[in-house]
N, CA, C and O atoms as CSV, one atom per row, in Angstrom:
chain,resi,resn,atom,element,x,y,z
A,1,MET,N,N,324.996,75.770,58.882
A,1,MET,CA,C,325.868,74.607,59.018
A,1,MET,C,C,326.761,74.775,60.164
A,1,MET,O,O,327.485,75.769,60.226
A,2,LYS,N,N,326.764,73.889,61.065
A,2,LYS,CA,C,327.604,74.042,62.301
A,2,LYS,C,C,328.983,73.375,62.048
A,2,LYS,O,O,329.062,72.519,61.167
A,3,TYR,N,N,329.987,73.697,62.718
A,3,TYR,CA,C,331.262,73.188,62.633
A,3,TYR,C,C,331.498,72.143,63.662
A,3,TYR,O,O,330.991,72.208,64.782
A,4,THR,N,N,332.273,71.180,63.270
A,4,THR,CA,C,332.901,70.273,64.250
A,4,THR,C,C,334.062,70.953,64.816
A,4,THR,O,O,334.382,72.047,64.352
A,5,ALA,N,N,334.790,70.376,65.854
A,5,ALA,CA,C,335.982,71.075,66.435
A,5,ALA,C,C,336.999,71.140,65.494
A,5,ALA,O,O,337.688,72.159,65.476
A,6,GLY,N,N,337.260,70.093,64.577
A,6,GLY,CA,C,338.286,70.137,63.604
A,6,GLY,C,C,337.990,71.190,62.487
A,6,GLY,O,O,338.854,71.951,62.051
A,7,GLN,N,N,336.734,71.166,62.078
A,7,GLN,CA,C,336.388,72.242,61.052
A,7,GLN,C,C,336.468,73.579,61.565
A,7,GLN,O,O,336.805,74.502,60.823
A,8,ALA,N,N,336.155,73.778,62.904
A,8,ALA,CA,C,336.298,75.183,63.529
A,8,ALA,C,C,337.660,75.579,63.595
A,8,ALA,O,O,337.978,76.759,63.446
A,9,ALA,N,N,338.638,74.514,63.847
A,9,ALA,CA,C,340.081,74.901,63.838
A,9,ALA,C,C,340.563,75.350,62.581
A,9,ALA,O,O,341.296,76.336,62.505
A,10,LYS,N,N,340.172,74.640,61.504
A,10,LYS,CA,C,340.592,74.976,60.201
A,10,LYS,C,C,340.062,76.353,59.788
A,10,LYS,O,O,340.761,77.111,59.115
A,11,ALA,N,N,338.938,76.646,60.154
A,11,ALA,CA,C,338.181,77.959,59.853
A,11,ALA,C,C,338.736,79.132,60.464
A,11,ALA,O,O,338.614,80.231,59.923
A,12,THR,N,N,339.394,78.962,61.660
A,12,THR,CA,C,339.933,79.967,62.386
A,12,THR,C,C,341.402,79.993,62.447
A,12,THR,O,O,341.943,81.020,62.856
A,13,GLY,N,N,342.149,78.925,62.068
A,13,GLY,CA,C,343.522,78.842,62.035
A,13,GLY,C,C,344.130,78.532,63.320
A,13,GLY,O,O,345.324,78.786,63.482
A,14,VAL,N,N,343.453,78.020,64.231
A,14,VAL,CA,C,343.929,77.715,65.593
A,14,VAL,C,C,343.940,76.188,65.697
A,14,VAL,O,O,343.328,75.543,64.845
A,15,ALA,N,N,344.618,75.546,66.719
A,15,ALA,CA,C,344.579,74.171,66.890
A,15,ALA,C,C,343.219,73.647,67.370
A,15,ALA,O,O,342.473,74.338,68.064
A,16,THR,N,N,342.946,72.492,67.006
A,16,THR,CA,C,341.747,71.825,67.577
A,16,THR,C,C,341.647,71.788,69.089
A,16,THR,O,O,340.578,71.999,69.662
A,17,ALA,N,N,342.827,71.504,69.755
A,17,ALA,CA,C,342.862,71.570,71.128
A,17,ALA,C,C,342.513,72.948,71.692
A,17,ALA,O,O,341.913,72.980,72.766
A,18,THR,N,N,342.823,74.060,71.087
A,18,THR,CA,C,342.495,75.314,71.473
A,18,THR,C,C,340.892,75.538,71.434
A,18,THR,O,O,340.277,76.147,72.309
A,19,ILE,N,N,340.341,74.983,70.345
A,19,ILE,CA,C,338.876,75.028,70.169
A,19,ILE,C,C,338.209,74.162,71.346
A,19,ILE,O,O,337.228,74.634,71.920
A,20,THR,N,N,338.667,73.033,71.684
A,20,THR,CA,C,337.948,72.242,72.623
A,20,THR,C,C,338.236,72.868,73.933
A,20,THR,O,O,337.316,72.903,74.751
A,21,ARG,N,N,339.503,73.417,74.275
A,21,ARG,CA,C,339.613,74.005,75.538
A,21,ARG,C,C,338.686,75.238,75.721
A,21,ARG,O,O,338.212,75.519,76.822
A,22,ALA,N,N,338.448,75.958,74.605
A,22,ALA,CA,C,337.603,77.120,74.663
A,22,ALA,C,C,336.040,76.613,74.876
A,22,ALA,O,O,335.227,77.306,75.487
A,23,LEU,N,N,335.758,75.495,74.377
A,23,LEU,CA,C,334.383,75.003,74.669
A,23,LEU,C,C,334.302,74.460,76.138
A,23,LEU,O,O,333.284,74.622,76.811
A,24,LYS,N,N,335.290,73.881,76.557
A,24,LYS,CA,C,335.245,73.210,77.931
A,24,LYS,C,C,335.252,74.417,79.047
A,24,LYS,O,O,334.621,74.280,80.095
A,25,SER,N,N,335.954,75.525,78.778
A,25,SER,CA,C,336.073,76.651,79.657
A,25,SER,C,C,334.875,77.473,79.574
A,25,SER,O,O,334.597,78.221,80.511
A,26,GLY,N,N,334.123,77.401,78.517
A,26,GLY,CA,C,332.849,78.231,78.311
A,26,GLY,C,C,333.228,79.560,77.651
A,26,GLY,O,O,332.457,80.512,77.774
A,27,ARG,N,N,334.334,79.683,76.978
A,27,ARG,CA,C,334.683,80.841,76.159
A,27,ARG,C,C,333.718,80.952,75.031
A,27,ARG,O,O,333.119,81.998,74.782
A,28,ILE,N,N,333.586,79.888,74.379
A,28,ILE,CA,C,332.612,79.641,73.260
A,28,ILE,C,C,331.612,78.538,73.698
A,28,ILE,O,O,331.886,77.723,74.579
A,29,SER,N,N,330.476,78.564,73.051
A,29,SER,CA,C,329.408,77.466,73.386
A,29,SER,C,C,329.147,76.626,72.237
A,29,SER,O,O,329.150,77.078,71.092
A,30,GLY,N,N,328.903,75.321,72.540
A,30,GLY,CA,C,328.630,74.321,71.490
A,30,GLY,C,C,327.924,73.140,72.150
A,30,GLY,O,O,327.819,73.097,73.376
A,31,GLN,N,N,327.476,72.257,71.422
A,31,GLN,CA,C,326.840,71.110,71.868
A,31,GLN,C,C,327.479,69.814,71.355
A,31,GLN,O,O,328.119,69.808,70.304
A,32,LYS,N,N,327.324,68.863,72.004
A,32,LYS,CA,C,327.900,67.525,71.538
A,32,LYS,C,C,326.718,66.816,70.886
A,32,LYS,O,O,325.595,66.858,71.389
A,33,ASP,N,N,326.990,66.168,69.759
A,33,ASP,CA,C,325.952,65.399,69.111
A,33,ASP,C,C,325.835,64.046,69.664
A,33,ASP,O,O,326.460,63.791,70.693
A,34,ASP,N,N,325.077,63.106,69.080
A,34,ASP,CA,C,324.944,61.748,69.455
A,34,ASP,C,C,326.180,60.915,69.579
A,34,ASP,O,O,326.299,60.009,70.404
A,35,SER,N,N,327.180,61.305,68.631
A,35,SER,CA,C,328.415,60.556,68.515
A,35,SER,C,C,329.472,61.054,69.561
A,35,SER,O,O,330.501,60.417,69.786
A,36,GLY,N,N,329.146,62.271,70.207
A,36,GLY,CA,C,330.111,62.847,71.121
A,36,GLY,C,C,330.945,63.911,70.480
A,36,GLY,O,O,331.827,64.472,71.130
A,37,ALA,N,N,330.703,64.211,69.232
A,37,ALA,CA,C,331.430,65.234,68.498
A,37,ALA,C,C,330.870,66.613,68.920
A,37,ALA,O,O,329.685,66.716,69.239
A,38,TRP,N,N,331.759,67.737,68.925
A,38,TRP,CA,C,331.327,69.029,69.254
A,38,TRP,C,C,330.603,69.583,67.934
A,38,TRP,O,O,331.000,69.374,66.788
A,39,MET,N,N,329.593,70.248,68.257
A,39,MET,CA,C,328.774,71.074,67.081
A,39,MET,C,C,328.783,72.588,67.520
A,39,MET,O,O,328.213,72.971,68.542
A,40,ILE,N,N,329.464,73.402,66.681
A,40,ILE,CA,C,329.685,74.821,67.107
A,40,ILE,C,C,329.079,75.663,66.044
A,40,ILE,O,O,329.375,75.543,64.855
A,41,ASP,N,N,328.237,76.503,66.501
A,41,ASP,CA,C,327.540,77.589,65.528
A,41,ASP,C,C,328.629,78.481,65.112
A,41,ASP,O,O,329.422,78.903,65.954
A,42,PRO,N,N,328.736,78.838,63.703
A,42,PRO,CA,C,329.743,79.625,63.221
A,42,PRO,C,C,329.832,81.054,63.835
A,42,PRO,O,O,330.907,81.630,64.005
A,43,SER,N,N,328.600,81.589,64.159
A,43,SER,CA,C,328.663,82.988,64.759
A,43,SER,C,C,329.230,82.843,66.164
A,43,SER,O,O,329.955,83.742,66.590
A,44,GLU,N,N,328.977,81.864,66.856
A,44,GLU,CA,C,329.551,81.734,68.226
A,44,GLU,C,C,331.065,81.443,68.083
A,44,GLU,O,O,331.797,81.971,68.920
A,45,LEU,N,N,331.582,80.723,67.192
A,45,LEU,CA,C,332.975,80.559,67.030
A,45,LEU,C,C,333.642,81.784,66.593
A,45,LEU,O,O,334.710,82.094,67.120
A,46,HIS,N,N,333.093,82.549,65.634
A,46,HIS,CA,C,333.881,83.741,65.182
A,46,HIS,C,C,333.694,84.943,66.053
A,46,HIS,O,O,334.300,85.992,65.833
A,47,ARG,N,N,332.838,84.785,67.059
A,47,ARG,CA,C,332.746,85.828,68.118
A,47,ARG,C,C,333.988,85.932,68.907
A,47,ARG,O,O,334.326,86.995,69.428
A,48,VAL,N,N,334.676,84.838,69.002
A,48,VAL,CA,C,335.871,84.779,69.802
A,48,VAL,C,C,337.178,84.603,68.856
A,48,VAL,O,O,338.214,85.232,69.073
A,49,PHE,N,N,337.034,83.725,67.830
A,49,PHE,CA,C,338.089,83.454,66.924
A,49,PHE,C,C,337.776,83.953,65.502
A,49,PHE,O,O,336.989,83.303,64.815
A,50,PRO,N,N,338.297,84.972,65.067
A,50,PRO,CA,C,337.913,85.540,63.743
A,50,PRO,C,C,338.406,84.464,62.663
A,50,PRO,O,O,339.405,83.767,62.838
A,51,PRO,N,N,337.554,84.408,61.479
A,51,PRO,CA,C,337.824,83.520,60.528
A,51,PRO,C,C,339.005,83.947,59.799
A,51,PRO,O,O,339.319,85.135,59.728
A,52,ILE,N,N,339.722,82.933,59.209
A,52,ILE,CA,C,340.836,83.180,58.216
A,52,ILE,C,C,340.297,83.100,56.820
A,52,ILE,O,O,339.279,82.475,56.523
A,53,SER,N,N,341.106,83.829,55.915
A,53,SER,CA,C,340.562,84.020,54.578
A,53,SER,C,C,340.781,82.586,53.898
A,53,SER,O,O,341.786,81.921,54.145
A,54,GLN,N,N,339.829,82.176,53.073
A,54,GLN,CA,C,339.838,80.976,52.318
A,54,GLN,C,C,340.934,81.117,51.119
A,54,GLN,O,O,341.381,80.090,50.607
A,55,GLN,N,N,341.298,82.221,50.742
A,55,GLN,CA,C,342.200,82.453,49.646
A,55,GLN,C,C,343.620,82.479,50.233
A,55,GLN,O,O,344.519,82.890,49.499
A,56,GLY,N,N,343.886,82.120,51.362
A,56,GLY,CA,C,345.296,82.036,51.836
A,56,GLY,C,C,346.041,83.411,51.955
A,56,GLY,O,O,347.037,83.636,51.268
A,57,ARG,N,N,345.582,84.239,52.761
A,57,ARG,CA,C,346.243,85.548,52.877
A,57,ARG,C,C,347.625,85.512,53.506
A,57,ARG,O,O,348.349,86.507,53.538
A,58,GLU,N,N,347.977,84.282,54.024
A,58,GLU,CA,C,349.282,84.131,54.673
A,58,GLU,C,C,350.385,84.153,53.566
A,58,GLU,O,O,350.228,83.681,52.440
A,59,THR,N,N,351.481,84.739,54.007
A,59,THR,CA,C,352.676,84.721,53.089
A,59,THR,C,C,353.298,83.323,53.013
A,59,THR,O,O,353.155,82.598,53.997
A,60,PRO,N,N,353.945,82.886,51.997
A,60,PRO,CA,C,354.541,81.622,51.930
A,60,PRO,C,C,355.514,81.385,53.091
A,60,PRO,O,O,355.716,80.237,53.487
A,61,ASN,N,N,356.101,82.410,53.629
A,61,ASN,CA,C,357.221,82.189,54.676
A,61,ASN,C,C,356.519,81.824,56.003
A,61,ASN,O,O,357.088,81.118,56.835
A,62,THR,N,N,355.225,82.333,56.197
A,62,THR,CA,C,354.608,82.091,57.486
A,62,THR,C,C,353.474,80.996,57.469
A,62,THR,O,O,352.920,80.607,58.497
A,63,GLN,N,N,353.197,80.563,56.278
A,63,GLN,CA,C,352.140,79.554,56.101
A,63,GLN,C,C,352.364,78.382,56.836
A,63,GLN,O,O,353.385,77.714,56.677
A,64,GLY,N,N,351.373,78.051,57.726
A,64,GLY,CA,C,351.409,76.731,58.551
A,64,GLY,C,C,352.378,76.805,59.683
A,64,GLY,O,O,352.577,75.730,60.248
A,65,HIS,N,N,352.990,77.792,60.113
A,65,HIS,CA,C,353.896,77.912,61.152
A,65,HIS,C,C,353.101,77.951,62.523
A,65,HIS,O,O,352.086,78.646,62.575
A,66,ALA,N,N,353.481,77.298,63.537
A,66,ALA,CA,C,352.792,77.250,64.737
A,66,ALA,C,C,352.912,78.596,65.457
A,66,ALA,O,O,352.008,78.906,66.234
A,67,THR,N,N,353.907,79.391,65.275
A,67,THR,CA,C,354.091,80.592,65.893
A,67,THR,C,C,353.051,81.641,65.486
A,67,THR,O,O,352.645,82.447,66.322
A,68,ASP,N,N,352.602,81.651,64.195
A,68,ASP,CA,C,351.546,82.499,63.723
A,68,ASP,C,C,350.256,82.283,64.550
A,68,ASP,O,O,349.657,83.208,65.099
A,69,THR,N,N,349.881,81.000,64.594
A,69,THR,CA,C,348.757,80.547,65.391
A,69,THR,C,C,348.826,80.889,66.831
A,69,THR,O,O,347.856,81.393,67.398
A,70,THR,N,N,349.977,80.623,67.465
A,70,THR,CA,C,350.213,80.874,68.792
A,70,THR,C,C,350.066,82.437,69.181
A,70,THR,O,O,349.432,82.831,70.159
A,71,THR,N,N,350.773,83.293,68.231
A,71,THR,CA,C,350.732,84.650,68.328
A,71,THR,C,C,349.237,85.214,68.243
A,71,THR,O,O,348.785,86.076,68.996
A,72,HIS,N,N,348.602,84.637,67.286
A,72,HIS,CA,C,347.167,85.104,67.151
A,72,HIS,C,C,346.360,84.781,68.345
A,72,HIS,O,O,345.616,85.631,68.835
A,73,GLU,N,N,346.471,83.600,68.831
A,73,GLU,CA,C,345.776,83.055,69.980
A,73,GLU,C,C,346.076,83.827,71.173
A,73,GLU,O,O,345.213,84.107,72.005
A,74,ARG,N,N,347.424,84.208,71.272
A,74,ARG,CA,C,347.909,84.915,72.552
A,74,ARG,C,C,347.315,86.187,72.521
A,74,ARG,O,O,346.988,86.651,73.613
A,75,GLY,N,N,347.078,86.929,71.399
A,75,GLY,CA,C,346.509,88.200,71.321
A,75,GLY,C,C,345.189,88.267,72.002
A,75,GLY,O,O,344.901,89.234,72.707
A,76,TYR,N,N,344.350,87.234,71.805
A,76,TYR,CA,C,343.011,87.174,72.460
A,76,TYR,C,C,343.101,86.913,73.887
A,76,TYR,O,O,342.298,87.402,74.682
A,77,GLU,N,N,344.185,86.055,74.274
A,77,GLU,CA,C,344.259,85.809,75.723
A,77,GLU,C,C,344.834,87.009,76.434
A,77,GLU,O,O,344.480,87.240,77.590
A,78,ILE,N,N,345.672,87.760,75.833
A,78,ILE,CA,C,346.215,88.983,76.380
A,78,ILE,C,C,345.096,89.952,76.581
A,78,ILE,O,O,344.949,90.557,77.644
A,79,SER,N,N,344.355,90.085,75.608
A,79,SER,CA,C,343.235,91.225,75.712
A,79,SER,C,C,342.252,90.776,76.778
A,79,SER,O,O,341.772,91.637,77.515
A,80,ALA,N,N,341.909,89.491,76.925
A,80,ALA,CA,C,341.045,88.929,77.942
A,80,ALA,C,C,341.647,89.175,79.325
A,80,ALA,O,O,340.966,89.596,80.260
A,81,LEU,N,N,342.983,88.887,79.422
A,81,LEU,CA,C,343.662,89.121,80.740
A,81,LEU,C,C,343.711,90.477,81.146
A,81,LEU,O,O,343.566,90.773,82.332
A,82,GLU,N,N,343.919,91.399,80.190
A,82,GLU,CA,C,343.857,92.921,80.396
A,82,GLU,C,C,342.558,93.237,80.966
A,82,GLU,O,O,342.517,93.867,82.022
A,83,ARG,N,N,341.399,92.835,80.329
A,83,ARG,CA,C,339.984,93.122,80.838
A,83,ARG,C,C,339.917,92.658,82.225
A,83,ARG,O,O,339.465,93.430,83.070
A,84,GLU,N,N,340.377,91.304,82.613
A,84,GLU,CA,C,340.250,90.960,83.855
A,84,GLU,C,C,341.101,91.690,84.882
A,84,GLU,O,O,340.694,91.844,86.033
A,85,VAL,N,N,342.260,92.131,84.478
A,85,VAL,CA,C,343.117,92.975,85.431
A,85,VAL,C,C,342.400,94.222,85.686
A,85,VAL,O,O,342.383,94.706,86.817
A,86,GLN,N,N,341.803,94.771,84.686
A,86,GLN,CA,C,341.042,96.176,84.875
A,86,GLN,C,C,339.936,95.846,85.881
A,86,GLN,O,O,339.784,96.587,86.852
A,87,THR,N,N,339.205,94.842,85.712
A,87,THR,CA,C,338.036,94.464,86.543
A,87,THR,C,C,338.571,94.276,88.012
A,87,THR,O,O,337.990,94.828,88.947
A,88,LEU,N,N,339.643,93.519,88.198
A,88,LEU,CA,C,340.220,93.446,89.481
A,88,LEU,C,C,340.638,94.706,90.153
A,88,LEU,O,O,340.421,94.928,91.344
A,89,ARG,N,N,341.286,95.575,89.292
A,89,ARG,CA,C,341.712,96.863,89.876
A,89,ARG,C,C,340.628,97.677,90.346
A,89,ARG,O,O,340.765,98.377,91.349
A,90,GLU,N,N,339.471,97.628,89.636
A,90,GLU,CA,C,338.224,98.423,90.084
A,90,GLU,C,C,337.743,97.770,91.425
A,90,GLU,O,O,337.490,98.482,92.397
A,91,ALA,N,N,337.628,96.505,91.462
A,91,ALA,CA,C,337.150,95.781,92.663
A,91,ALA,C,C,337.956,96.132,93.778
A,91,ALA,O,O,337.390,96.404,94.837
A,92,LEU,N,N,339.333,96.172,93.688
A,92,LEU,CA,C,340.191,96.596,94.686
A,92,LEU,C,C,340.157,97.947,95.164
A,92,LEU,O,O,340.425,98.272,96.321
A,93,SER,N,N,339.775,98.830,94.117
A,93,SER,CA,C,339.570,100.301,94.437
A,93,SER,C,C,338.293,100.455,95.361
A,93,SER,O,O,338.279,101.161,96.370
A,94,ASP,N,N,337.270,99.744,94.918
A,94,ASP,CA,C,336.094,99.760,95.684
A,94,ASP,C,C,336.202,99.172,97.105
A,94,ASP,O,O,335.576,99.668,98.042
A,95,ALA,N,N,337.019,98.094,97.246
A,95,ALA,CA,C,337.261,97.519,98.611
A,95,ALA,C,C,338.072,98.543,99.438
A,95,ALA,O,O,337.897,98.652,100.651
A,96,ARG,N,N,338.917,99.251,98.790
A,96,ARG,CA,C,339.794,100.261,99.670
A,96,ARG,C,C,338.843,101.373,100.063
A,96,ARG,O,O,338.867,101.816,101.212
A,97,GLU,N,N,338.036,101.821,99.181
A,97,GLU,CA,C,337.091,102.973,99.556
A,97,GLU,C,C,336.170,102.429,100.776
A,97,GLU,O,O,335.960,103.116,101.776
A,98,ASP,N,N,335.691,101.245,100.610
A,98,ASP,CA,C,334.818,100.689,101.804
A,98,ASP,C,C,335.647,100.613,103.134
A,98,ASP,O,O,335.192,100.948,104.228
A,99,ARG,N,N,336.908,100.137,102.918
A,99,ARG,CA,C,337.706,100.180,104.160
A,99,ARG,C,C,337.998,101.410,104.757
A,99,ARG,O,O,337.923,101.523,105.981
A,100,ASP,N,N,338.323,102.351,104.034
A,100,ASP,CA,C,338.533,103.735,104.389
A,100,ASP,C,C,337.156,104.390,105.207
A,100,ASP,O,O,337.240,105.070,106.229
A,101,LYS,N,N,336.038,104.066,104.600
A,101,LYS,CA,C,334.807,104.576,105.229
A,101,LYS,C,C,334.616,103.929,106.610
A,101,LYS,O,O,334.275,104.612,107.577
A,102,TRP,N,N,334.844,102.582,106.698
A,102,TRP,CA,C,334.699,101.920,107.934
A,102,TRP,C,C,335.788,102.296,108.924
A,102,TRP,O,O,335.508,102.257,110.122
A,103,ARG,N,N,337.059,102.671,108.518
A,103,ARG,CA,C,337.985,103.091,109.337
A,103,ARG,C,C,337.661,104.467,109.975
A,103,ARG,O,O,337.896,104.736,111.153
A,104,ASP,N,N,337.071,105.349,109.030
A,104,ASP,CA,C,336.696,106.684,109.625
A,104,ASP,C,C,335.585,106.519,110.598
A,104,ASP,O,O,335.593,107.188,111.631
A,105,MET,N,N,334.651,105.696,110.349
A,105,MET,CA,C,333.529,105.602,111.214
A,105,MET,C,C,334.080,105.053,112.521
A,105,MET,O,O,333.725,105.565,113.583
A,106,ALA,N,N,334.949,104.013,112.489
A,106,ALA,CA,C,335.435,103.493,113.837
A,106,ALA,C,C,336.253,104.582,114.546
A,106,ALA,O,O,336.199,104.623,115.775
A,107,GLU,N,N,336.967,105.422,113.911
A,107,GLU,CA,C,337.740,106.486,114.628
A,107,GLU,C,C,336.806,107.490,115.324
A,107,GLU,O,O,337.022,107.892,116.468
A,108,ARG,N,N,335.736,107.883,114.562
A,108,ARG,CA,C,334.700,108.685,115.031
A,108,ARG,C,C,334.055,108.181,116.362
A,108,ARG,O,O,333.908,108.873,117.369
A,109,LEU,N,N,333.708,106.930,116.226
A,109,LEU,CA,C,333.053,106.277,117.376
A,109,LEU,C,C,333.944,106.259,118.613
A,109,LEU,O,O,333.518,106.571,119.725
A,110,SER,N,N,335.203,105.879,118.373
A,110,SER,CA,C,336.190,105.744,119.418
A,110,SER,C,C,336.579,107.134,120.112
A,110,SER,O,O,337.052,107.174,121.247
A,111,VAL,N,N,336.344,108.238,119.351
A,111,VAL,CA,C,336.654,109.580,119.891
A,111,VAL,C,C,335.438,110.264,120.471
A,111,VAL,O,O,335.594,111.241,121.203
A,112,ALA,N,N,334.212,109.794,120.178
A,112,ALA,CA,C,333.008,110.402,120.688
A,112,ALA,C,C,332.907,110.189,122.291
A,112,ALA,O,O,333.256,109.132,122.817
A,113,PRO,N,N,332.471,111.132,122.914
A,113,PRO,CA,C,332.298,110.975,124.369
A,113,PRO,C,C,331.368,109.855,124.704
A,113,PRO,O,O,330.367,109.671,124.011
A,114,PRO,N,N,331.637,109.124,125.694
A,114,PRO,CA,C,330.615,108.038,126.180
A,114,PRO,C,C,329.310,108.683,126.563
A,114,PRO,O,O,329.325,109.718,127.229
A,115,THR,N,N,328.229,108.152,126.193
A,115,THR,CA,C,326.959,108.607,126.733
A,115,THR,C,C,326.630,107.845,128.022
A,115,THR,O,O,326.792,106.633,128.171
A,116,SER,N,N,326.168,108.665,128.903
A,116,SER,CA,C,325.806,108.053,130.233
A,116,SER,C,C,324.313,107.506,130.046
A,116,SER,O,O,323.495,108.187,129.428
A,117,PRO,N,N,324.014,106.419,130.523
A,117,PRO,CA,C,322.670,105.864,130.447
A,117,PRO,C,C,321.643,106.859,131.137
A,117,PRO,O,O,321.883,107.300,132.260
A,118,THR,N,N,320.558,107.182,130.480
A,118,THR,CA,C,319.646,108.029,131.142
A,118,THR,C,C,318.982,107.372,132.355
A,118,THR,O,O,318.475,106.258,132.221
A,119,ARG,N,N,318.963,107.967,133.454
A,119,ARG,CA,C,318.395,107.427,134.658
A,119,ARG,C,C,317.138,108.156,134.942
A,119,ARG,O,O,317.050,109.384,134.921
A,120,LYS,N,N,316.050,107.237,135.241
A,120,LYS,CA,C,314.853,107.836,135.626
A,120,LYS,C,C,314.938,108.259,137.120
A,120,LYS,O,O,315.541,107.573,137.946
A,121,PRO,N,N,314.301,109.427,137.428
A,121,PRO,CA,C,314.368,109.865,138.887
A,121,PRO,C,C,313.454,108.959,139.763
A,121,PRO,O,O,312.374,108.521,139.365
A,122,ASN,N,N,313.934,108.744,140.874
A,122,ASN,CA,C,313.114,107.792,141.713
A,122,ASN,C,C,311.940,108.540,142.333
A,122,ASN,O,O,311.835,109.754,142.159
A,123,ILE,N,N,311.149,107.924,142.973
A,123,ILE,CA,C,309.827,108.566,143.455
A,123,ILE,C,C,310.100,109.832,144.314
A,123,ILE,O,O,309.440,110.846,144.089
A,124,TRP,N,N,311.020,109.816,145.262
A,124,TRP,CA,C,311.290,110.806,146.114
A,124,TRP,C,C,311.710,112.059,145.426
A,124,TRP,O,O,311.273,113.170,145.728
A,125,GLU,N,N,312.599,111.820,144.465
A,125,GLU,CA,C,313.158,112.947,143.501
A,125,GLU,C,C,311.990,113.606,142.713
A,125,GLU,O,O,312.002,114.820,142.508
A,126,ARG,N,N,311.048,112.860,142.299
A,126,ARG,CA,C,309.934,113.271,141.586
A,126,ARG,C,C,308.916,114.136,142.477
A,126,ARG,O,O,308.257,115.068,142.015
A,127,ILE,N,N,308.875,113.732,143.742
A,127,ILE,CA,C,307.947,114.435,144.673
A,127,ILE,C,C,308.520,115.702,145.051
A,127,ILE,O,O,307.759,116.663,145.168
A,128,ILE,N,N,309.800,115.844,145.266
A,128,ILE,CA,C,310.367,117.092,145.771
A,128,ILE,C,C,310.899,117.911,144.535
A,128,ILE,O,O,311.359,119.039,144.712
A,129,GLY,N,N,310.843,117.396,143.401
A,129,GLY,CA,C,311.172,118.177,142.305
A,129,GLY,C,C,312.625,118.234,141.941
A,129,GLY,O,O,313.051,119.197,141.305
A,130,LYS,N,N,313.403,117.252,142.311
A,130,LYS,CA,C,314.859,117.288,142.069
A,130,LYS,C,C,315.201,116.457,140.811
A,130,LYS,O,O,316.379,116.312,140.485
A,131,GLY,N,N,314.226,115.928,140.123
A,131,GLY,CA,C,314.629,114.998,139.045
A,131,GLY,C,C,314.037,115.454,137.835
A,131,GLY,O,O,314.227,114.839,136.786
């Protein structure tokens, strides 16, 4: 059984807008049916948003508060951003290594003595043996 966006929001404890944003951004995949409603496979949904307990594991003090949902959602966003930061740091490190290699090569070429073009001896030099 596939979830609609509203059912997915209830199953995960996040807002419907969060589910639709995740669908539109590609974080989770889903298809629209003939009426235009999103249909989301449960395994795809719970890959990104873990299910909440049907028995109400929330305490009465925190039940239904937006901050709980926001904090839960932020945890996933923070971990995704941390992964992206790590990827960018690795890319920057690779770029710096490439830059340093190119700089070293340029310095070696600028210090190397210029090579004179090889000149073929003319006919007279070949005859008398000076070339």
